[in-house]
C-alpha positions as CSV (number, residue, x, y, z in Angstrom):
1,M,-41.4,-16.3,-15.4
2,S,-42.1,-13.0,-16.8
3,K,-40.3,-10.4,-19.1
4,Y,-41.0,-8.3,-16.2
5,T,-39.8,-10.4,-13.1
6,E,-36.4,-12.0,-16.1
7,S,-35.7,-7.3,-17.0
8,I,-36.2,-6.9,-12.6
9,E,-33.6,-9.4,-12.1
10,V,-30.9,-9.2,-14.6
11,N,-31.2,-4.9,-13.1
12,C,-31.0,-6.5,-10.1
13,K,-28.9,-8.3,-9.8
14,G,-26.5,-8.5,-6.7
15,L,-28.9,-6.5,-4.6
16,T,-31.0,-8.3,-1.7
17,C,-33.2,-6.7,0.7
18,I,-35.7,-3.9,-1.8
19,N,-37.0,-2.3,0.5
20,S,-39.3,0.8,-1.6
21,S,-39.5,3.6,1.0
22,P,-37.0,6.7,1.7
23,A,-34.3,5.5,4.5
24,S,-32.2,7.8,6.9
25,V,-29.0,5.7,6.6
26,C,-29.0,6.8,2.4
27,V,-26.7,9.8,2.3
28,E,-28.7,10.9,-1.0
29,C,-32.4,10.2,0.7
30,L,-30.8,12.7,3.3
31,S,-30.0,15.2,0.8
32,R,-33.1,14.8,-1.3
33,Y,-35.0,16.0,1.5
34,E,-32.4,18.2,3.6
35,I,-32.5,17.0,6.1
36,E,-29.2,17.1,8.8
37,E,-27.4,13.7,9.3
38,T,-27.6,14.0,13.5
39,G,-27.5,10.4,14.3
40,D,-30.6,10.2,16.2
41,I,-31.9,7.8,13.0
42,D,-35.5,7.6,14.9
43,T,-35.4,11.3,14.5
44,M,-34.4,11.5,10.7
45,Q,-36.4,8.6,9.8
46,D,-39.5,10.7,11.4
47,E,-38.8,13.6,9.5
48,L,-38.0,11.9,6.7
49,Y,-41.5,10.7,6.3
50,E,-42.7,13.5,6.8
51,K,-40.8,15.3,4.1
52,A,-41.2,12.0,1.7
53,V,-44.5,12.1,0.8
54,D,-45.1,12.5,-2.8
55,P,-44.0,11.0,-5.7
56,W,-41.8,13.5,-8.3
57,F,-41.9,12.5,-12.6
58,S,-39.1,11.5,-14.1
59,W,-38.1,11.1,-17.8
60,S,-35.2,8.9,-16.0
61,K,-35.8,5.2,-16.6
62,C,-36.6,3.4,-13.9
63,D,-33.3,1.5,-11.3
64,T,-35.1,-1.6,-10.7
65,C,-37.2,-2.6,-13.8
66,G,-35.8,-1.0,-16.3
67,S,-38.7,1.1,-17.8
68,K,-38.0,4.3,-20.3
69,L,-41.2,5.1,-19.7
70,G,-41.7,8.4,-18.0
71,G,-44.4,8.5,-14.7
72,N,-44.1,9.3,-10.8
73,R,-40.5,8.4,-9.8
74,Y,-40.1,6.6,-5.8
75,D,-37.6,6.3,-3.7
76,A,-36.4,2.7,-2.4
77,H,-33.5,1.4,-1.7
78,G,-31.2,-1.9,-1.2
79,F,-28.0,-3.8,0.0
80,D,-24.9,-4.7,-2.2
81,A,-22.5,-8.3,-1.4
82,N,-21.0,-5.9,1.2
83,G,-24.2,-4.6,2.3
84,A,-23.5,-1.0,1.6
85,V,-27.2,0.4,0.9
86,I,-27.4,1.7,-2.8
87,H,-30.4,3.7,-3.5
88,L,-32.9,3.4,-5.8
89,D,-34.8,5.2,-8.1
90,I,-38.4,2.7,-9.3
91,C,-42.2,3.1,-10.9
92,E,-44.8,3.0,-9.7
93,D,-45.3,-0.8,-11.2
94,C,-42.2,-1.4,-8.7
95,L,-43.3,0.0,-5.8
96,V,-46.4,-2.2,-6.2
97,Y,-44.3,-5.1,-7.5
98,F,-42.0,-4.8,-4.3
99,A,-45.1,-3.7,-1.8
100,N,-47.1,-6.8,-2.7
101,G,-45.5,-8.7,-4.8
102,D,-47.9,-8.0,-7.4
103,E,-47.0,-7.4,-11.2
104,P,-47.7,-5.2,-13.4
105,D,-50.8,-6.1,-16.6
106,N,-48.8,-4.6,-19.4
107,W,-45.2,-3.7,-19.3
108,N,-42.7,-4.1,-22.0
């Protein structure tokens, strides 16, 4: 196991099904992108995907690998043991890892 995957394991302990995208069932995503909660999940998700196309820069650590380097952040979500949706802000390395399984070449 690499240092990167060890860090993912520690930071994501208790979370399952991590999805690297915005979600219409996430209150934080709806608020961040100013989406009105109408109850029509499909319409809300379409509107969310239209607005959430670009990453944002942050100096905050990545919620999944713990990297403290500044960089682009993306919306992601996991589920806790009770099935609640947990909003995560992830770095580009984690976006690629969760989407494709590719680990970064240089990570610390």
